[in-house]
C-alpha positions in Angstrom: 0.0 0.0 0.0 3.0 2.2 0.1 4.8 2.8 -3.3 4.7 -0.4 -5.4 8.2 -1.7 -6.0 9.1 -2.5 -9.6 10.2 -6.0 -8.5 6.7 -7.0 -7.4 4.5 -8.2 -10.3 0.8 -8.4 -9.5 -0.7 -11.6 -11.0 -3.9 -13.7 -10.5 -1.8 -16.1 -8.4 -0.6 -13.5 -5.9 -3.5 -11.0 -6.1 -5.1 -12.2 -2.8 -1.8 -12.5 -0.9 -0.7 -10.3 2.0 2.4 -9.4 -0.1 0.1 -7.8 -2.7 -1.8 -6.0 0.1 1.5 -4.4 1.3 2.2 -3.1 -2.2 -1.3 -2.0 -3.2 -4.3 -0.5 -1.4 -7.7 -2.0 -2.3 -11.3 -1.3 -1.6 -11.6 -4.3 0.8 -8.6 -3.2 2.8 -9.6 0.5 2.8 -12.9 -0.6 4.2 -11.2 -2.7 6.9 -9.2 0.4 8.0 -12.4 2.4 8.1 -14.1 -0.1 10.4 -11.1 -0.5 12.8 -7.6 0.6 12.1 -6.1 -1.4 15.0 -7.7 -4.7 13.8 -6.8 -4.0 10.1 -3.2 -3.2 10.9 -2.8 -6.3 13.1 -4.3 -8.5 10.3 -2.1 -6.9 7.6 1.0 -7.5 9.7 0.0 -11.2 10.2 -0.4 -10.7 13.9 -4.1 -11.4 14.1 -6.8 -13.3 12.2 -10.5 -13.1 13.1 -11.4 -16.7 13.7 -15.0 -15.8 14.6 -15.7 -14.5 11.0 -17.9 -16.6 8.8 -16.2 -17.5 5.4 -19.4 -18.9 3.9 -20.6 -15.6 2.3 -17.2 -15.1 0.7 -17.0 -18.7 -0.6 -20.6 -18.4 -1.9 -19.8 -15.3 -3.8 -16.7 -16.9 -5.3 -18.9 -19.9 -6.3 -21.0 -17.6 -8.4 -18.1 -15.6 -9.8 -16.1 -18.7 -10.9 -19.1 -20.2 -12.6 -19.5 -17.2 -14.9 -15.7 -16.8 -15.3 -15.2 -20.1 -17.1 -15.9 -23.9 -16.8 -12.2 -24.5 -16.0 -12.2 -21.8 -13.3 -15.3 -23.2 -11.7 -14.0 -26.8 -11.7 -10.8 -25.6 -10.1 -12.7 -23.6 -7.5 -14.9 -26.6 -6.6 -11.9 -28.9 -6.3 -10.1 -26.5 -3.9 -13.2 -26.0 -1.7 -14.5 -29.5 -1.5 -14.7 -29.5 2.3 -16.5 -26.2 2.3 -19.1 -26.9 -0.4 -19.9 -30.6 -0.4 -21.4 -32.6 2.4 -18.6 -34.5 4.2 -16.3 -33.0 1.5 -17.6 -35.6 -1.0 -19.2 -34.4 -4.3 -21.2 -37.6 -4.4 -23.0 -36.6 -1.2 -24.3 -33.4 -2.7 -23.9 -29.7 -2.1 -24.4 -28.1 1.3 -27.6 -26.0 1.8 -25.6 -22.7 1.9 -24.4 -23.3 -1.7 -27.6 -24.8 -3.1 -29.1 -21.3 -3.0 -26.2 -20.1 -5.1 -27.1 -22.7 -7.7 -30.6 -21.1 -7.7 -29.0 -17.7 -8.3 -26.9 -19.1 -11.2 -30.1 -20.7 -12.7 -31.9 -17.4 -12.3 -29.2 -15.5 -14.2 -28.9 -18.2 -16.9 -32.7 -18.1 -17.6 -32.8 -14.3 -17.8 -33.0 -13.3 -21.5 -30.9 -10.1 -21.0 -28.1 -11.4 -18.8 -26.1 -13.3 -21.4 -26.1 -10.2 -23.7 -25.2 -7.9 -20.8 -22.4 -9.9 -19.2 -20.0 -10.0 -22.2 -16.3 -9.2 -21.9 -13.1 -10.3 -20.4 -13.5 -11.9 -17.0 -11.5 -11.3 -13.8 -9.4 -8.5 -15.1 -6.7 -7.1 -12.8 -6.4 -3.3 -12.9 -3.9 -1.0 -11.1 -3.2 2.7 -10.8 -2.4 5.5 -8.5 -5.1 7.3 -6.5 -4.0 10.4 -4.6 -0.4 9.3 -4.5 -1.1 5.7 -3.4 -1.0 2.6 -5.5 -4.3 0.7 -5.8 -5.4 -2.6 -7.3 -8.7 -4.1 -8.3 -10.1 -7.1 -10.0 -13.0 -6.5 -12.4 -15.6 -9.3 -12.8 -16.3 -8.5 -16.4 -14.8 -5.8 -18.6 -16.0 -4.8 -22.1 -13.8 -2.0 -23.4 -15.6 -1.9 -26.7 -18.9 -1.0 -25.1 -17.1 1.0 -22.4 -18.9 -1.0 -19.7 -17.8 -3.1 -16.7 -19.9 -5.4 -14.6 -19.8 -6.6 -11.0 -21.8 -9.6 -9.8 -23.2 -9.3 -6.3 -25.2 -11.7 -4.1 -27.4 -10.2 -1.4 -29.9 -11.6 1.1 -32.7 -9.3 -0.2 -32.3 -6.5 -2.8 -34.9 -4.2 -1.2 -33.9 -4.7 2.4 -32.9 -1.5 4.3 -29.7 -1.4 6.3 -29.4 1.1 9.1 -26.5 3.5 9.0 -25.5 4.9 12.4 -23.3 7.5 10.6 -26.1 8.8 8.4 -28.9 8.0 10.9 -31.1 6.4 8.2 -31.6 3.2 6.3 -29.5 2.6 3.1 -29.9 0.2 0.3 -27.6 -2.8 0.3 -25.3 -1.3 -2.4 -24.7 1.9 -0.5 -24.5 0.1 2.9 -21.6 -2.1 1.5 -20.0 0.9 -0.2 -20.3 -0.6 -3.7 -20.5 3.0 -5.1 -16.9 3.5 -3.7 -15.8 0.2 -5.2 -17.2 1.1 -8.6 -15.6 4.6 -8.5 -12.2 3.0 -7.7 -12.5 0.4 -10.5 -13.6 3.1 -13.0 -10.5 5.1 -12.2 -8.2 2.1 -12.3 -9.6 0.9 -15.7 -9.0 4.4 -17.1 -5.4 4.4 -15.9 -4.8 0.8 -17.1 -6.4 0.9 -20.5 -7.0 4.6 -21.2 -10.8 4.0 -21.6 -13.5 5.5 -19.4 -16.0 2.8 -18.6 -19.3 2.9 -16.8 -20.2 0.4 -14.1 -23.2 -1.9 -13.8 -23.9 -4.0 -10.8 -25.8 -7.2 -11.4 -27.4 -8.2 -8.1 -29.1 -11.5 -7.4 -30.8 -12.3 -4.1 -30.3 -15.4 -2.0 -34.1 -15.9 -1.4 -36.1 -19.0 -2.0 -37.2 -17.4 -5.3 -34.2 -15.2 -6.2 -34.7 -11.6 -7.2 -32.4 -9.8 -9.6 -31.5 -6.3 -10.7 -29.1 -4.4 -13.0 -27.9 -1.3 -11.2 -26.2 1.8 -12.5 -24.1 4.1 -10.3 -24.8 7.9 -10.4 -21.7 9.9 -11.0 -22.3 12.1 -7.9 -22.1 9.1 -5.7 -18.8 8.0 -7.2 -17.4 11.5 -6.9 -18.4 11.6 -3.2 -16.7 8.3 -2.7 -13.5 9.5 -4.2 -13.6 12.6 -2.0 -13.9 10.2 1.0 -10.8 8.4 -0.1 -8.9 11.7 -0.6 -9.9 12.8 3.0 -9.2 9.5 4.8 -6.3 8.0 2.9 -3.5 10.2 4.3 -4.1 9.0 7.9 -4.7 5.4 6.9 -1.4 5.4 4.9 0.4 7.0 7.9 -0.9 4.2 10.1 0.2 1.5 7.7 3.7 3.1 7.5 4.0 3.3 11.3 3.9 7.1 11.3 0.7 7.4 13.3 -1.0 5.2 15.8 -4.1 3.3 14.7 -7.5 4.2 16.2 -9.5 1.5 17.9 -13.2 0.9 17.4 -13.6 -0.8 20.8 -16.2 -3.3 19.4 -14.7 -5.7 16.9 -13.3 -9.1 17.9 -9.7 -7.7 18.0 -10.6 -4.9 20.3 -12.7 -7.1 22.5 -9.8 -9.5 22.8 -7.5 -6.7 23.9 -9.9 -4.8 26.1 -9.2 -4.2 29.8 -11.2 -2.5 32.6 -9.0 0.6 32.5 -11.9 3.0 32.0 -15.2 3.2 33.8 -18.1 4.2 31.6 -21.2 6.1 32.9 -24.4 4.1 32.4 -26.0 6.9 30.3 -22.9 7.1 28.0 -23.0 3.5 26.8 -23.0 3.6 23.0 -25.6 1.6 21.2 -25.7 0.5 17.5 
């Protein structure tokens, strides 16, 4: 996340490694630092791993992505996640319930008359660039430079479910709650720097309901502009924390903070923060 060294070559094989994370900032790590700087820094240094986190949503998302990437990519993914996806780790025993719903999502998209025409382009494209003096990386689900479009597949519990924002004091839709507008703004800029083409993002969302819902979503430019301003404002401090120039802030609520919390402060009853 500091200045990328010329010796380090970002590839599909090392994209998800900690070495890549030290060389390049990404939306996922930027969000981690927004949530809790202390936990993110400890995880980045390899000093901490949240064992309480559930990997199922991540694996489920990759199940969907690998299917639409290629047959070979999907077969490789299934082989490397046998224990996670199949009952008793045996394909002959069938798929676990958590991933049966993803099969429904896949079928929903395959049956849609517009999806095959929309989701055309190069899959899993790595893009890099510099944003406000820091090297960033991203991996685009589907990129079509000819149509100047890029696509991102998202699974969600319910498309129209509201998500409360304690910061904005109101409910947000799932895409804003998960800061997908920021992710698309980053990818748009990195695509422009990598290929010299300005592309527009489209999120293709599919719900994990008994009867899956689906939606193609465009991102208004003002939301992406605001997201880039947020990065510009927050990044200097985050970068200083990563480089050891400033101390990380603690959220006091995540698993890392709870694990390291002591009774060094007495909190008045009427000052207990609630979510």
